C-alpha positions as CSV (number, residue, x, y, z in Angstrom):
1,P,16.3,-18.2,16.5
2,P,15.1,-20.2,19.5
3,A,17.8,-22.1,21.4
4,N,16.0,-25.4,20.8
5,G,16.4,-25.0,17.1
6,E,12.6,-24.6,16.4
7,R,11.5,-22.4,13.6
8,P,10.9,-18.8,14.7
9,R,7.2,-18.2,15.1
10,G,6.9,-14.8,13.3
11,W,6.5,-13.3,9.9
12,I,10.0,-12.1,9.2
13,N,13.4,-13.3,9.9
14,R,16.6,-11.3,10.5
15,R,16.9,-10.6,6.8
16,G,13.5,-9.2,6.7
17,L,12.1,-12.2,4.7
18,P,9.0,-14.2,5.5
19,C,9.5,-17.1,7.8
20,P,6.9,-19.8,6.9
21,L,5.1,-21.5,9.7
22,P,4.7,-25.3,9.8
23,A,1.7,-26.6,7.9
24,D,0.3,-28.1,11.1
25,S,0.8,-25.0,13.2
26,G,-2.9,-24.0,13.1
27,E,-1.8,-20.5,12.3
28,A,-2.5,-18.6,9.0
29,M,0.5,-17.9,6.7
30,F,0.2,-14.6,4.9
31,N,2.3,-13.4,1.9
32,D,3.9,-16.8,1.4
33,T,6.7,-16.2,-1.1
34,T,7.3,-19.9,-1.8
35,T,5.8,-19.5,-5.3
36,P,4.1,-16.7,-7.2
37,L,0.7,-18.4,-6.8
38,S,1.2,-19.0,-3.1
39,L,1.9,-15.3,-2.7
40,L,-1.3,-14.3,-4.5
41,L,-3.4,-16.8,-2.6
42,S,-2.1,-15.7,0.8
43,R,-1.8,-12.0,0.1
44,R,-2.7,-9.9,3.1
45,S,-2.2,-6.1,3.5
46,G,-0.6,-4.9,6.6
47,K,-1.9,-2.2,8.9
48,P,0.3,0.9,8.5
49,R,0.0,1.8,12.2
50,D,1.5,-1.6,13.1
51,M,4.5,-1.4,10.7
52,I,8.0,-1.0,11.9
53,A,11.5,-0.8,10.4
54,P,13.0,-2.0,8.2
55,G,11.4,-0.7,5.2
56,P,12.7,-1.1,1.6
57,D,16.1,0.3,0.8
58,A,16.7,2.3,-2.4
59,T,17.3,-0.7,-4.5
60,Q,14.2,-2.6,-3.1
61,M,12.0,0.5,-3.6
62,G,13.3,0.8,-7.1
63,N,12.2,-2.8,-7.8
64,I,8.8,-2.2,-6.2
65,L,8.1,0.8,-8.3
66,H,9.4,-0.8,-11.5
67,A,7.1,-3.7,-10.9
68,A,4.2,-1.3,-10.2
69,S,4.7,0.2,-13.6
70,R,4.2,-3.2,-15.3
71,V,0.4,-3.1,-15.3
72,P,-2.3,-3.2,-18.0
73,D,-2.3,0.2,-19.6
74,H,-4.6,0.6,-22.7
75,G,-2.9,3.0,-25.1
76,K,0.5,2.8,-23.3
77,L,-0.3,6.1,-21.5
78,A,1.2,5.5,-18.1
79,P,-1.8,7.3,-16.5
80,W,-0.3,7.2,-13.0
81,R,2.7,8.6,-11.1
82,F,4.5,7.6,-8.0
83,V,5.7,10.1,-5.4
84,I,8.0,8.9,-2.7
85,V,7.7,10.7,0.6
86,G,11.0,10.3,2.3
87,A,11.6,9.9,6.0
88,D,12.9,13.5,6.1
89,Q,9.6,14.8,4.7
90,R,7.2,13.1,7.1
91,E,7.0,16.1,9.5
92,A,6.3,18.3,6.5
93,L,3.5,16.0,5.5
94,A,2.1,16.0,9.0
95,A,2.1,19.8,9.0
96,L,0.4,19.8,5.6
97,L,-2.3,17.4,6.6
98,T,-3.1,19.2,9.9
99,E,-3.1,22.6,8.3
100,A,-5.3,21.5,5.4
101,Y,-7.7,19.7,7.8
102,R,-7.9,22.7,10.1
103,A,-8.6,25.0,7.1
104,E,-11.5,22.8,5.9
105,K,-12.8,22.0,9.4
106,P,-12.1,25.0,11.7
107,D,-13.8,23.3,14.6
108,A,-11.7,20.1,14.4
109,G,-10.8,18.6,17.8
110,R,-7.5,17.5,19.1
111,L,-8.0,13.9,18.4
112,E,-8.9,14.6,14.7
113,L,-5.7,16.6,14.3
114,E,-3.6,14.0,16.0
115,A,-5.1,11.4,13.6
116,M,-3.8,13.4,10.7
117,E,-0.3,13.6,12.3
118,Q,-0.4,9.8,13.0
119,F,-1.4,9.2,9.4
120,A,1.6,11.1,8.0
121,R,4.1,9.5,10.4
122,Q,3.2,5.8,10.3
123,A,5.3,3.1,8.7
124,P,8.9,3.4,7.5
125,S,8.1,4.0,3.8
126,L,5.4,5.9,1.9
127,V,4.6,6.2,-1.7
128,V,1.7,8.4,-2.9
129,V,0.2,7.0,-6.1
130,L,-1.4,9.6,-8.4
131,S,-4.0,8.9,-11.0
132,S,-2.7,11.0,-13.9
133,P,-5.1,10.6,-16.8
134,K,-4.2,11.8,-20.3
135,K,-7.4,13.6,-21.1
136,E,-6.4,14.3,-24.7
137,S,-6.3,10.6,-25.3
138,K,-9.2,8.7,-26.9
139,I,-8.8,6.0,-24.2
140,P,-11.8,6.3,-21.8
141,L,-11.0,8.0,-18.5
142,W,-12.4,5.0,-16.7
143,E,-9.9,2.7,-18.2
144,Q,-7.1,5.0,-17.3
145,E,-8.3,5.1,-13.7
146,L,-8.5,1.4,-13.6
147,S,-4.8,1.2,-14.7
148,A,-3.9,3.5,-11.7
149,G,-5.7,1.1,-9.4
150,A,-3.8,-1.8,-10.9
151,A,-0.6,0.1,-10.3
152,C,-1.5,0.4,-6.6
153,M,-2.2,-3.3,-6.4
154,Q,1.0,-4.3,-8.2
155,L,2.9,-2.0,-5.9
156,L,1.6,-3.9,-2.9
157,N,2.3,-7.3,-4.5
158,A,5.9,-6.3,-5.2
159,A,6.4,-5.1,-1.6
160,H,5.0,-8.4,-0.3
161,A,7.2,-10.3,-2.7
162,Q,10.3,-8.8,-1.1
163,G,9.3,-9.7,2.4
164,F,7.6,-6.5,3.5
165,V,4.0,-5.7,4.2
166,G,2.1,-2.9,2.5
167,G,-1.1,-1.1,3.2
168,W,-3.2,1.0,0.7
169,L,-5.0,3.9,2.5
170,T,-7.1,6.7,1.2
171,G,-9.3,8.5,3.8
172,W,-9.7,12.3,4.1
173,P,-6.2,13.1,2.8
174,S,-6.9,11.5,-0.6
175,Y,-9.8,13.7,-1.3
176,S,-8.4,17.0,0.0
177,A,-7.8,19.6,-2.8
178,A,-5.0,21.2,-0.7
179,V,-3.2,17.9,-0.2
180,R,-3.6,16.9,-3.8
181,A,-2.2,20.3,-4.9
182,A,0.8,19.7,-2.7
183,V,1.8,16.3,-4.0
184,G,0.3,16.4,-7.5
185,S,-0.7,18.6,-10.4
186,E,-3.9,19.9,-11.8
187,G,-6.1,17.1,-13.2
188,E,-4.5,14.4,-11.1
189,R,-6.1,12.6,-8.2
190,I,-4.6,10.7,-5.3
191,A,-5.3,7.0,-5.9
192,G,-3.8,6.1,-2.5
193,F,-1.2,6.3,0.1
194,I,0.8,3.1,0.0
195,F,2.7,2.5,3.3
196,I,5.4,-0.2,3.4
197,G,7.3,-1.7,6.3
198,S,7.8,-4.8,8.4
199,P,5.0,-6.2,10.6
200,S,5.4,-5.7,14.4
201,K,3.0,-8.5,15.2
202,A,1.4,-11.5,13.5
203,Q,-1.4,-10.6,11.1
204,E,-4.9,-11.8,11.3
205,E,-7.2,-12.9,8.5
206,R,-10.1,-10.6,7.5
207,P,-13.5,-11.8,6.2
208,R,-13.3,-12.8,2.6
209,P,-16.2,-13.5,0.2
210,E,-17.2,-17.0,-0.5
211,P,-16.3,-17.9,-4.2
212,D,-20.0,-18.6,-5.0
213,A,-20.9,-15.1,-4.0
214,V,-18.7,-13.4,-6.5
215,I,-18.2,-16.0,-9.3
216,S,-20.7,-16.9,-11.9
217,H,-20.8,-18.5,-15.3
218,W,-22.5,-16.7,-18.2
219,I,-25.0,-19.0,-19.9
220,I,-27.3,-18.1,-22.7
């Protein structure tokens, strides 16, 4: 901390937990863990390319994924799965993405291939969330897919609640049949790549919809 005893002006302290800013600081406070409601009202995803260590340890990741499984799930089907891509598997993932991208786009340039490598290597931790619908069930596919999306969102919330930042990315890798086959099974789809780590710099707010633009009251 600063020698003058002032509160550190950052998003994490030495323990990797959020360090709230003074209310009169004029700076936004994101992922405020003071209360559950303050966390939800200040929730902000992090940019995976800006994430640094530390990421969650095994116990913290277990808590994150346990929380991610506690989502609305009509029929109690668990129509989703979580695949952890360990640090020792990132180079293999980078090779998979570049090879699959080159196979689909033979004329791909250097920058495109480097983007695939960067995608695979960013942030300390990575979880691939798979939509794994149970097609034999009478529960509509749409509802099962919504549950997978809820699992992604809950995973982010749990990561933020433990003082980390998370980012949910899709992009080309999420829609590649080759990538899906490497991380999932037939009939599954990649709902997202969830990257988790610590922020390397202060986050900035993004445009948010005005309440009146998205909230209405049904009146007969």
